N, C-alpha and C positions, 0 to 999 in steps of 0.2 A: 548548221551553225554558220552564220555569216561572219565575214572577217571583222566587222565593226563591233561584234558582241564580245564582252569581256567574260571569260569563263567564271570569274569570281561573282558575277552578277546572277548566276543561275542558282536555284535552290539546291540544298544539299543532296536531295534524293536524285538529282539529275547527274551527279558525278558517279561514274562507274567504279572508281577506286573505293568509294565509301561502301558500296555493296560488296565489294571483294573483301574488305576488312570485316564487315558484319557477318558475312557468310561463314567464315571459319568457326567462330564461337557458336553460331547458330547450329551448324552441323554437329558440333560436339555435344551441345545440349540435347538435341534430338536423339543422337546415338546413345547418350547416357540414359535417357528416359526409356528408350527401347530395351537397353540392356537390363535396367531395373525391372521392367515388366516381364521380360523373359526369365529372369532369375526368380521373381516372385511366383510365377505360374509354373515353372518347371523345376522346382526344388527337388533334388535327388533324395531319395529315401535311403536309409541305412541298409546296406546290402545284407549284412549278417547282424543279428542281434548279439551274438557272442563273438564279435570280431576280435576281442582280446585273446580268447582261447585259441581261435584260428591262427592269429599272428604268432603266438607262442609255439604252436604246432609247426608252423612253417619254419620258424627259427630252429627248431629241433631237427627238422629234415635237412635244412641247409648245413647245420653242424655235422650231421652224419655224412653228408656228401663231401664236406671238407675233410673229414677224417679218412674217407676212402680215396681222396685225391692222389696221394703218392702211389698207391697200388694201381690206380687207373693209368697214371702217367707211365709207370713201369710196364704195364701190359701193352699200352699203345706203342711204347718205344720198342718193346720186344717184337711186336707185330709189324713194325715198319721195315720194309725191305731195304737192304743195303745196296751199295753200288755193285758188289760182287754177285748179288742175287739177280740182278737185272739181266 
């Protein structure tokens, strides 16, 4: 660019800042389309058909473990060496 040229006389596509402003939303649009394609082609199947029953069974197991927790803590406390044992 010569010193006698006015930057305002150039066409809009010759300004670098315009492309910087356009690039941001363009990248987001391309990324969202890619995400939609991946989601449509790679949809996860339901792992278990009877997931509700499996979830209830897990909750029962967790409740049983919580019921045993005080006994487990007492056992661990009793098995922990004291300063006199060292």
